[in-house]
N, C-alpha and C positions, 0 to 999 in steps of 0.2 A: 553361588551365582552372584556375579557383579555386573553392573552395566544395565542391560536391557530388561524389558518387561517380560514376564511369562505370559505368552499369548496362546489361546486355544482358538483354532479355526474349525468350525463345524462344517464339513463338506469339502471334498477334495476334487471337485470339478474345476473347470478352467479358473473361475474367480478365486476360489478357496486356495488352490494349489499355487497359482502365480502369486497371490497376495502373501501366503505363508513363506514362500521362498524369498520373496523381496523383503519381508519384515525380518527374516532371519539375517539376510544379507546387511541389513541395517544395524544389526547387533542384538536383536531381541531373541528370546528363547521361545520357539514356536512348536506347538503340537498340532498337526493337522489331524483331525478326527473324521472317521467315516464309518458307517455301519456295513459297508461292503468289504467283507474280509478279503476277497480276491484282490481288490484294488489296494487295500493296505499292504498285502503281501507284495504285490508288484512294486509299490513305492518303497517298501522296506528293502527290496532287492535292488533298488536304484533305477528301476524302470519308470520313466516318466511317460504316462499314457496320452500326453497332449503334445502338440508341436507348437513350441515357442522357442525361438533361437536362444541358445544359451541357458535355458532353464535347467536342463539336465546338469550342466557344469556347476551352476550355482547351488543346485539342490545338493549335489555330491559334496561340494566345498563346505557347506553349512552343516551337513550331516556329520562330516568328520570333525568339524569344530565344536559339535555338541549343541548347535543352536537350532537344529531341525529334527523332528522326529514325527513318525506316523503312528496312529493308534486307532483301535476300535472302542476304547474305554472312554465313553463320553462323560460319565460322571466323575471319574478320576481326573480327566484332563481339564474339565471345567472347574473342579474343586481346587486344583493347583494353579489356576490362572489369575493374573491380574486383570486381564481383558479377554473377553470372548467375542469373536466375530462369527455370525451365522451366514454361511454362503451355500445355502441349498437351493435347489430348484423351486421356483415359485411362479407357477403359471397364471395367466389371467383367464378367468372364466367368463361366461357370457354376462352381459349387463355390467361390465366393468368391475365386477367383485373379484377380489383376490383369493384364489384357491391356495390354502396353506398346507396341502397335504404333504408336501416335501418337508416342511417345518415340523409338522406333527410326527412324521416318520422318523426325523432325525433326533427327536427329543423323547421318544417313547421307546 
């Protein structure tokens, strides 16, 4: 590997997926990680489950270039990364407290 950073993005929702594809387009080596096996299978088959113009083409281009991959392996992806971004759902509970159940699920 030469050039970009090795980046792991935990969560393949809108924020994680778009960020991962864009970082790969910038020349970084990105692994998008999710615990949802069906979602990882779709992404691995080149199916982008969100609508963002041009995202599918950029994802395909960067997968072919070896800069973008998808995985269910959180521990391995994080261990091999220079940088880790966490992009999981985080809802706001009553009394303005943050509910971190999405974060807990992604890390456990």
